[in-house]
N, C-alpha and C positions, 0 to 999 in steps of 0.2 A: 621543453618543461612542462607546458599546461599538459601533454599526454602524459607526462609521469605524474604528474599530481593526480589526475584523475583515475589513472589506473590505481594506483596506491590507494586513494580515497575510496574506490569502489572495492576493493579488496577488503579495507578495512571496515567499510559496512557501519551504517548506523543512523540513527535521528530518533530524536524524542521532541513530539509538538504538541503534548498536553501538558497539563498540571495537575497534581492532585488536591482535591477539595482540602482545605484545611480542617479537618474535623478533630477537634481536641481529644475528643475520645478514641481516635484511630489507634488499633493496635500497633505495636512495631512491625516493622517489616523485619524480614530475616536478617539483616544485618544491622538492626539497631538495638537500641537499649531501651527495652520497655520499662525498666524501672525509673529511668529520669522523670522528676516532677519538678517544674518550676513555675513561678507567677510570672505571667505575660500579659501585656495588652494586646487584644484580637482588634483588629480594625474594626470599626463600628462602635466600638466603646471604649472610654478612658479609664475602666475600672480594671484594675489587675484582678484576675483569677487564676484558678490552676490551670495548669496547660491542658487536664484532663476534664474540664467543664467545656459542654457544647456552646458554642457560641449561638445566639437565638436568630442571627441571619446568617444563611450560608455564605461562607468564605472561601473562595477558591484559592491555592498558594503555586507559585512558580519558584521553583529554589534554582540558584546559580549553578547548581550540577545540570537541573533540566535546560537551562539556556544553553550551557556549553554542548549538551548532547545536542541539539539541535544544530550547531555551529553557526547561528546567527549573531550578527555582531549591531544589527539594529534592533533595537528593545521592541519596535513596532512590529517587526516580523514576527517575535515570540507571541506577543499579546493578541496579534490578529488572528492567531491559530488557536485560541480558547472559544469555544461554542458561543459564549456570552457574548462575544466584540462581532462588531460590523466594522469593516476596514472603511478610513475615511482617507485622509491625508497620508499617503506614503510616498517611497521614492520611485514606485511606479507612475505617477502624476507627471505631466509636463505641462498642458495646457491648463492653467487653473490653478496651478501648484502654488503654495505658499511658502516652498522652501522649507517646511516644517513637517512632525510627524506625531500624529494625535492619534488618541482613541476614542471609540465610541462603544458604550455599554447598551447593550439591547437594541441598538440600531436608533437610538433615542437621540443621536447626535452629540458630537463632542462637546458641545458646548452644556450639555444635562450630564457630563461624566466629571467627576472631580480627581484630580491626580495630587498625590501627596508624596512627599519624603519624608519618612520615619514621623507619618501623622501630621506633618506641617505641609500646605499649600504649595505647589509650582506657581509661579507667575504665567501670566496669559504669552502663549508661546510667541508671538507676533503682532504688531500692530497691524498687521492685514487681518487679524481674527478678531482682538479685541475682548478677550474672555472665552473666545471659542476653541478651549482646550490648552492644554500645555503642551509644549513641543517635548517631544520625548528624546530628540538628539540632546538634551540637556545630560541626559542619566548616563554616569559612566557605567557600562555593563559590567566591568572588572570588579567594581566594588559593591554590586547589589547581592544582598545574603538571598533575599527572597522579594516576591511581588504578592501582595495579597490583592484579592479582587473580589469586592463586597458590591453584589447587585442589588438595586431596590434603593428606595428613598433613605439618604444619610443625611437630611439638612439638619435634624435637630442635633446631631453630633458634631458635625463639621461647618453647617451653614449652606448658603446658597450655592447652586451649580451641583449639588448632589442627588439630582432626582433620579438618575439611572443608577447610581450606586460610586463608588469610590475605587479607584487603583493607587495602592499605598506601596511605595518602593521602600523596604527596609534595607539600610545600608549596614555595610561592614562598619564597625566603630571601635574594633578591639583586636586588630589585627595586629599580628608581631614578628619581624622579620622583614625579608625582602622577597617579592615575588614578581617575576618577569613572564608574560604571556605574549603569545604572539600567534597568528593564525592568518592563513591564505586561503582564498575561496575563489571559485568561478562557478558559471554557467556553461552547461554542454546542452547542445538540443541539435538533433538530426531533423533537418528540413525535408521532411519527406510527403507533405501534404498535397498529394496529386491534384486534388479538386480545387483548391485554392490555387495552386500554381497555373493551373490552365486558366483558371479566372484572370490571374493578374497579368497572364501573357496573351491570352486573348483580347486583353485592352491595353496591348502595346507596350506595357511597363516591365521594368526587370523586377525579379523576385530572387529571393534567396534559395539556395539548394546545397545539399549536402550538410555535413556537419560543420557547426561553429561552435568554439569555445571563447565566452567574453565575460564580461562585466566583472572583471577580476577585483577583488577585495582585499586589502590589507589591513590588517589590525594590529598595533602594538600597544602594549600597555605596562605600567610598572606600579606596583604597591610598596609602600614602606611604611612600617609600622613598627613603634617601640612602646613598651609599658613605662612607667614613670614610677619614681619614688617608691620601690617596693610595690608596684601593684596598685598604686592610689588613681592612677590616670593611664591616659594611651593618648597618643597621637598617631593618628594614620593618614599618609599623604598619597596621593595618587597623580597619575600622568596617563593621558590615553592619546593616540594618535591614529586616526582612520582616513584610509583613502578607498573612494570605489570609483570604479572605472566605467563612462558610460555603455548603454547598449541602446543602438537606433533601431528603429520599428523596422527599417532596412533590412536587419539583420534575421528576420523571423519571415518565413513564406506567409503565414497568418496574419503578419501586419504589414505586408510589402505595398499595400493601397488600403485605401479607406473603403472598407466594404459598404454594398449598398443593398437594399433589399432583403428579400426572404431566405433563409439557409438553403432550402431547396432550389433556389436561383438567384443566388450571390452573383452580384456583378462588381466592378469598382466603380466607386462613386467617385466624389471629389467636389472640387470647386470651379465653377464659371470664370473666377478670376484666373486667366490663363496667362502663360508665358508669352504667347502669340496675340495676346490681347482678345478680348471680346467686347464688340462695339454694338447696340442694339438700342432701339427705342421703345422696346419691350412692346410693339405693337405690330411684329410680325417680321421684323427685320433684325437678323441675328448672323454678326459677321465676325471673323477673325481676320489676321494680319498673315498676308504671304506675300516675301519679298516687299515690294510697295503696294500692294493691291489689298482691296477687302475681298474675302471669298466668302461665300455662305458657310456659317457654322454646320461642322459635321455631328456636332453632339457630344464632340469629345469634354472631357474635364481634366482639372489640374489634378494630379496625384500628390496630394500635400503630406500623405501619411509616412514616407520613409524617412525624412530629416527629423522627425519629432523624435523626442527621446522616450526609449521605453524605459531605462532605468537611467535617472540621472545623474549624471557624476556628482560628487560629493568629497570634502575635506574636510575634517572634522579635530580640534584639539580640545581634549577636557582636563582639568587639572584641578586639584582643591587639596583640603586640610580638614579632617574632622578630629577632635579632640574633647576630652573630657577629664577633670580632675576634680578627686576628692578634697575640698578643701579643710572639711572637718566631717565628723559624724553627720552632720547634717545638712551639709551644704557640697553640690557637686557643681561645679561650674564646665559647660560644655558650648561647643562652637561648631558650626558647620560651614565651612568658606570653600565656595565651589565657582569654577570659569569655566565657559564653554564658548568655542567660537566654531561655528558650522558655515560652511560656502557650498550653495551648489547652484548649477544652471540648468534653466528649464529652456528647453529649446524646441521650437515650433517650425512649422514652414515659414517662407519668405512674406514679409510685408507686399503691400501694391494699393494700387486704386482699387477699393472696393466699391466700386460705384458711386464713390464720392463726388464726381463730377457730373453733370446732367446735359452738358451742350458742349457742341465742338464750333469755335468758329469758322466760318467758312472761309474766311481768308488767310486760314492757317497755311503758311507756306511750305508747312512738315508734310501738309496732305498732297499725295500725286493727283494728276488729274482724273485719275478713275475713281479715287477714294472721293474726291470732291464732287464729282458729277454723280455718284452714288447717292451721298446724303444730303446734298444741298441743291439738288433737283428742284427748282421753282422758288429757290432763296438766293437773295442778293448777297454779295461778298461782304456787307456790312451787315449781315443775320447771323445768327448761330444755328444750327442743326440741334434737335432736342434729341440728342444721343448720350446713353451713360457709357462708361467704359469700365471693364473689369481689367487690370494689366496687374500680374505678378512680378514682382519685383526680385527675379531669380536672379538677375546680375549682382544686386546687394547682400545676397546670402541669406539664410534662416534666421529668424528672430531668436533673440537669447535674453532671457531674464536671469540675471546674476543676481542672486540673492546671499546675501550674508547677515547671520544672526550674532549677537554678541552678546552673552549674558552672564551677569554676578549675580551672585544669591550668597548671603551672609545670615547667618541665624548665632544669636547669642543669648545664653539661659542659664538659669540656677534651676535646680530640682534637687529634692531629697527630702529625708523625713524629719518633720516637726516633732513628732512624738512615735511612740509606738502604734498609735492611732490614727494619725493624721501625715501626709506626705503633699508635697507641692510640685507644681512645674510651673516656670514664668519664663517667657522669652520675647524677644525681639527680632523680628527678621525684616530684612528689606531685599527687594530683588529688583533687577532691571534688565531689560531685553531691548539692546538697540538694534535698528535693522537698517543696512544699506541696501538699496534695491538700484540697480544700473540696467536698463532694457535699452539692447543693442538692436541696430539695423531695422528699426521701425521707419516710416515715413510721415512728412507732413503733410496733412492733408491741405491746409492752407498753400503750401508750396507745391504741390501737384498741382491744384488750380490753376497757379500762376505760371508753373511750367509746360502746361497745355495751353495756354492763351497767348499764343506765338503769333507775331505779326513780320513783317518784311520792315528790316532797318531802313529807313528812306536816305541814309546817308551811305551806307555800304552795301544794300542789297542782299543782306544775311539775315536768316531767321534770328529773332531776339524776342524775350518776353515783352509783352506789354508792360509790365511792372517796371521794366528797364527803360522803355521810352517814356512813361508817366513819372518815374524817377520815386516809385512806392517801394519798388525793391531792386536796387541796382546790381544786387547780387545773384538773382535769378537767371538760372542756364534751362534752355529750352529740354524737354524729354522729349525724345524723338522715339515715339512708340509705334509711330506709323510706317516704319522701316525696319526689316530685320537687321539686327546689328546696328541700330541706329543709335543706342542708348550710349551716352559717353561716361565716362571716369568723372567729367566736370559735373555731369546733371545728378550724377549719385551722391556726390560730395553735397551740393546743394541739397538734394530731397532726402535725405537719411536724416532723421530725428533721434537722437540719442535720448531718452526719458529717465530721470530721475526720481527717485524719492528716498525719504528719510524717515525714520519713526521712531519711538520707544515706547513701551510698556514700563511701568513702575508699579512694585506693589509694598507695602510698608503695614506691617503687623504687629501688634502688642498684643500678648495673650497670658492668661494665667489662669491656673485653675487648683484647687486643692481636692484631694479625695480622702476619704477615711471611712473606716469600719466601726459603725455605730454599734454593734456587739460588744464592743469594749465598754459602753457604757449602758448594758444590759439591753438596748434595744434590739430586739430579735424577738421572733414568735415562737411559741412553747415546743411548737411542733417543729423546729428547725435546728441543726446544729450550729449553723452560724448565724452571725448579725447581717443587718440592711448596711449595703455600701452606699456610699453617694458621692457624688462629684458636684463640686460648685465652681463655676469658673466665669470670666469675663473676656472680650475679646474685641479688640477696635482694629478695624480693617480699610486701607484706602487703597485704592485703584486708579491710575492715572493713564491716559493713552494721549499720544501726539503722533500724528501720521501726517508728515508734509510732502506732498509730491510737487515737482515742479511745474510750471506754465504749462508745458506742453501735455502733462498728464491731467490738469486741472482743466485746461481749454478743451479736451476732447479732441486735440489736433493730431494725435497717433492715430495714423490711419488702419493699424491692425489692433486697436485696444476694444473696438466695439462700443466705446463712447467715453466719457469725460470720467476721471478718477478725481472724487473730489476729497481735500481735507478732513481729517476728523481731530478733534481736540476735545478733552473732557475728563473728567474725574468723577469717582464715586466712591462715597465711604459709608462704613455702617458701623453702628457700636450694637454689641451683643451681649447677652447674658442666658446663660445655660446651665443646666443641672441633669445628674442622670441619677438613678435610683436603681439598685439591683438588690431585690427583696427575697433571698430564699424562705418560702413557706412551708414546706415540708420535707424532710431529709430523713432517710433510715426507716420509712414504715413501709407496712403491707401495702403494695399498689402504688408508693411512690416513695422510691429511693431518693428521688430529688424532684421538687417542684419549685419554681422560681418565677419570680414576675421581674421584669426588665422595663423601666420608662426612661425616657429622655424628653426634655422640652428646652427650645431655644427661643429667645425674643430678640427681634432685629429691628433696629430703627436707622433708617437710610436717609441720607442727605437728601434724597429725591421727596422727603417728607411722606415717604412709605414706612410704615411698620407692619411686620409679618410674626406670624406664630408658627413655629413647626413643633411637632410631638411625635412620640413613639411610644408604643405599648408592646410588649414582648411576652411570652410565656414559654419557659421550657421545663419539661417534665418527663423523669425517668421512672415509668411504672415499674420497670425492672432494671437489673444492673446493663442489661445487653440492651438496651432499646431505650431511646431519647427521641421524646418526639418536641417539635417548636413549632410556634406561630406567631407572626408579630402582624401589626398594623402600624403606618407609618404616615404620616402627613407632611408632604415636604413642599418648598417653594422655590422658584429660582425668580431672582429678580434681573432685568434684563441688563446684560452688559454695556460697554460704553460705545461700541461700534452699532448695536441694535438702538439704543438712544439717538445717537448725536451722528451717525454717518451721514456724509451730504449725499443728495439725491442726484443721480445721472444714469445715462442710459448704458446697458450692457447687453449681451447676448445671451438668448435661451433657444435649446433644442427643441426644434419640432419638425416631423417629417416633411409636413407643408400646411400650408394655410388651409383650413376647411373652407374658406371662401376664396381660394385662391385657385388657376388653374383654367384650362377652359372648360374643364367639367366639374364644378365644385363638388367635394363631398356633403356640403352642407345645402338645404335649399334657400331660395332666394329670400325667404321671410326669415329664417334664421340668421343669414348672413346681413339683413337689415336692421336686425337688432345689434350687430357689431358694428354699425356704422358704413355698410356697403350698401351704394346707390344702386338701382336697377342698372344703369350703364354701365357701372363697373362689374358687377355679377358677370362672371365668365371671362373678363379682359384684365383680372389680378395675377400678375406674377409670382411664382414660388421662388425662393430662394435657392438654388442647385446644392447649397453648402447644408441647408437646413438648420440656418441660424435666423434666428428674428430678435429684433428690439423689444428690451422691457426697461422699464425705471425702477431703479433701486434704491435704498437709502433708509436712513433712521427715522425714528419717530419717538419722539419725547414723551409722548403722551400712553408709552406701553404701561400694562399693569402686570404684577407677577404672575409668572405661573403657578398654577395649583396641581399638586399631583398626591395621589392615593398609592399606597403599594401596599399588597397583601402576601403574605408568603406563610406557606404551612409545610411541613415535611419531618421527616424522621432520620434518625442515624441508627441503624440496626450492627451491632458488632457481637455476633453470637459468640458465646464462651466455649461453645462444642466444636468451634471452627477458626482454630487459632489462625490470628494473621488476615481474618476477613472482614473487610467495613463496608458497609453499603449505605447510602445517604441518597433520599430522593425529596425533592422541595419543589413545590407548586409556587408560581409567583405571579403576580397581577399588578401591572404598572399602568394606571390612569394619568394621563397629563391633560387637563383643560386649561383654556386660555392660553393655549402654547403661543410662544412668540415665535413667527416665522413670516416669511415672505411666501404668498401664495404662489404656488406656480403659476406662470402665466397660461398653460395650456388648460389649467382649471377655470381659470378666469373666462377664458373664450367658451370653453364648453359649459360651464355654467349660466352664461350670458345667454347663449343661444338655446340652452334648456329651461330658463325661467323667465328671462326679459326684464329681470329685477334692475331698475337704473342704479342701485348700490353696485352692480359688479360690471353691467355693460358700460358705465361711464368711465372706466378705467381702462375702456380700449379706445385707443387715439389712432386711426388709420389716416395716412397722409393723403394728399389731393387725388392720387390714384387710385386709393384703397389699400395700400402695400402698408406691412408692418416691419419692413425690413430697408426699405429706401427712404432715405431722408428723415422725415421727422415722425414717422409711423412708429407706433410702441404700444405696448402695455404695461398699464401702471402696477408695480406689484412691490408697493414699501412694507418695511415692516409692520406687522399687527398682531393682535390676538385672536388668533386663529380659532378653530373648532377644537378638536382634540384628537392625542395619540392614544393608544390602549394596545399593550401587549400583554402575552399572558404565556404560559407553558409550563415545563418541568424539567428541572434540572436533574442528571444522575449523575452519581459518581459512586464507583466501585473498586475498592483496593484490596488486594488478596497477596499477601505474600508468603511463601511456603519454601523449606528446603528440599533437595532433589538429591540426598545422599551424597556421594563422592562427585556427582556432578554439578554441585554448588547450590546456588537458591535462585528463585526467579520473584520477581516483585510485578505484579499485573495491577493496571490502571484502565480503568475506563469510564471517559467524561462525555458527558451530551446533554445536549439541550435539544427539547422537543416542544414547538411551538403551537399553542392552540388557538392563539389570537396574535395578530397584528393589524390594528385599524386605523384608520384616521380620517378624519371629517375637515377638510381644508377650509370652507367656508360653512357657518352655520346653516343648518337647512339643506345643505348639499348632501349628496348620496355617499353612504359610506363606502369607503374604499378598504376593501380586504386584501392585505398584503401578504399573508400567511403561504410561502411555497410560489410567490409571484415577483414579477420585477417589470421596470420600466413605468413610464409616466409617473403619476404619482406616487408609485412605491419606489421609485429610484432604483438603486442596484439590489441585487438578488436577496431576498429574504426567505432561504429555505426552512421548509418546517422541521427538517432534524440534520441536527451537526454532531460529530460524534469522532473521537479518538480512541483509540485502544493501543495502549502502550505496554510492551513486556520488556524487562530489564532483568538479563541474565547476569549473575555474579557467577563467573566460570570458576571452575577448580585453581584454574592458573592465578595465582596470586596476583590481583592487582588489574585483572583485566575483566572489564565490564561489556556487553554487549547489549545494545538497546536498540527494539525495533519496533514501529508503531504503524498503525492503519489508520489514516485520516479519511472521514467521509464528509462528504459536503453533498446534501440533498439537492434533489432537484427544483427547478424554479421554471414557473410557466410566465412566458411574455404576455402582457397584457396591452401591448402595443400594435400595431397594425401589420408590422413583419414576421410576428410569432415565430419569434428566435427563443423556443423553448430549450431550455439546459437541461440534460440528462444530469443524473446524479455524477459526480466525481469522486474517485478513489485514489487516495496517495499512499504510496509505501516509501518509509524512510528507513535506514538503516545506518547504526554507527557504532563506533567502537572506542574505548579509552582504556590506555593501560599505563599504570602506574611503575614505570620501568625502573625506577629507582625511589628510595624515599623523598627524593628531590626532584625529580623529573618525571611530568606525566604527559605523554601523547595523546592525541586522540584525532579521528576522522571519520568521515562517512558522506553519505550522501543523500539527499532527499529527493522525493519524485524520482525513485529510483529507474522506473520503467518510462522516464521522459513523457508524462501524462500531457497531452495537448489541453489548453486551458478550452472553455466552451465559446464559440464566436456570434458576434452578433455585429450589425451595422447602426446598432444606435447605443453603444456605450459612450456617451459623449462624457466631457467633463464635468459638467454639472451633477452627475452623480457616480463621480471618483471613477469614470471608464478611462481608458486609454488602449490604444491598439486593437482595437476591435474585440476587447474583452474588458474584464476586471481584474486588476493585476494586484489590489489588496485581498480579494477573494480568492482568487485560484493562483495557481503557480505557473506565472504569465510565460516564464522564458525558459523552462526546460528543467533538467537537472541542475542541482546544487550540489559540489561536492567542495569538502573543506577539510583542510588539515591544519592540527594548532597544537601547539606544545608550551606547557606550564613549568616553569624552573623557580622551586624554591629554594633560597639561601637561609 
């Protein structure tokens, strides 16, 4: 069945991965009606304007047809392919996944991207995020009319969180009839990377080989709509079901092990928490268990990669009703009611004793004579040997984080015309996200300690836990990891600790505004044909979050959690007043077919006793009919969200190749290491974590101040009348964020301390008694703070050309690209400014290519109803600024798809993305903290190979 699907899909050919920029003056393509003019509200303003007026800010638009042409059923997969977007939480995340899908404009973070539905805010996607992005899983793709993406500060129009821009989902609200849609899809990849396969096999691990087809996705949706009372209203209802199958990293040869080292010398790395145990005093003695003996460790590691999900399984239901009704000529009532239930599982390698115990009692009867004599030489049986244990719980199975998010959102509003001059829109909105998390197959650190502290029962002569003898824990069962095959089911039942958390986010909004054209009162310039338009509005918004982890989470008892997970509870409210002005200055004059001024202002009063002011000024000038110039300046702010303010403080893990002060030959000097808390005696004797993970303290900060942002943009839209169907837009942007709210990268804290010796930085480094940052209580403090700044700048390019080709039909071409000239950040004031353009790793995080583009061609064939689409996606090179120098070459993808309206009621479509099965670039440093997985970056690159799909739409 899968072979047939792929065969038909490849022959059907197609796919579209980009979107045309919404240039309101854009001429119609060959199959469009160029004479249609209507009043619309373009994202970025609430003032209605003619559809042929250019927005002061560039707005990119993705249509529902575009989404169908790509074959994607996950909205984030489409959005992430836009050049303006950087990937964050996706279905390709396992370790570190929140179970949501978020969008990140300009790479400034999902917390700085505001997501709207029909111009109204979506709620925070999860209490695990607390405002850091809406969950795109809530969006029913089948009901989306188009998606508008405005990049650059929009806080004056929409409020806080819009520093990087706005993603606005425009929904179908006037559907009539019944529509059924179904699509099935799968990935196909040929595992033939001989270089990586040799590395994996040479390490003694298994690797995928040959052709695989997996990751099946099935999506079913129904839309029903009817007009009411002779067209006075409409009710549209929808329901959608989506099921996605998992893909394991073991299913691809390039993710069959966790890579280590540089690309020209890849090896399989892994973890020293081994299935056969790793017993060491970290003072030159390293042992494994063989039979019932301790043998010298041969340097092997545990391959934790294969069991990780490369694509998480997911099951989602969405349903809802959109309706509107004209009560009279002046009042239209409307509502949007939506429900979404999404459940996914993030799976990673088994838990274990991650060196949580530091001693072994010498009278432990589970020790063989050889083991006892080796580690307890010179000690009495009443003493303990100073040995740490790393032991992987392979008997207990992989850890699974079962995440479920259930969302309700309701909007109730009234809108209409007050008179011929003024109109209004007022609504109330309530949304709630309920999260249920069940973490399976972790182990209890407390119980591990008790199950390893084993004595001989004086009554029976059998091994028994000390906690049973003293009565402190009569349920304890000995964990015999000193004998191959010695682990019993009773011990597993005792040790395995399920973890639970529950949480909600709530959003309550009351908003209203009036808009009018003052030209009706004669308020216009004598040089302009139309009057000044204005908007006046007020909004009250309340956000609340409650996150309640169980005692196992809060105490940090979960051995595989990296630290304690603290509860969060808090709320944030704001009252705002806003206004907009659109003032035509000149029209119909030589050298000024149109010149207009656009301004916006918003005042915000927060419950944290903080007041903010944001504003926008823009100019739109058409010296001739064919050319429109635009420029804007926007001052935006972002108030800290609830988790940033109130999250509890606790330890977690960060990725670092090695401690600069660790190992026998540290990369840092003794003087530098002393600044970080290392003593002369410790220098050269501090062990590195083989897994490359170290402790840091994270948490909220109620004293955060709002971020400040300045956005400049300038560009033009050129539609030459002598080339029918051609439109070109080029826009420069510059976004500067100061007092940015972030947790400073612990790597930066270490390097800045060694470089400057400043106590303000060095005091955040807390080494344990042995100088370690990964064993016991060693950690780097990195709480939320107002850091230095981010700044990104570049040029967006969009070209559209539609033309007829006679009897062969017509062609629409679209080219969309972003060229970055700047992406800088300074995490700590006074520190070195990091340039991230065309770079990745360390403080730069995931890849930030200098140039990203998509060229799309849509051919309307002479066969009635048959369209063919081809696209070329280009992702520029990225230099690795880390120690392994895993520089990424530029990547090119070709997509093909086709759509055929077989009858007036049935349309079939199919296609293949990544036609040539291009492998993603590989690295050993793609950790979860920078949205990496499987030795690559699944949200940025096509990580699983070809994607083939087939679908059908049936209208009744």
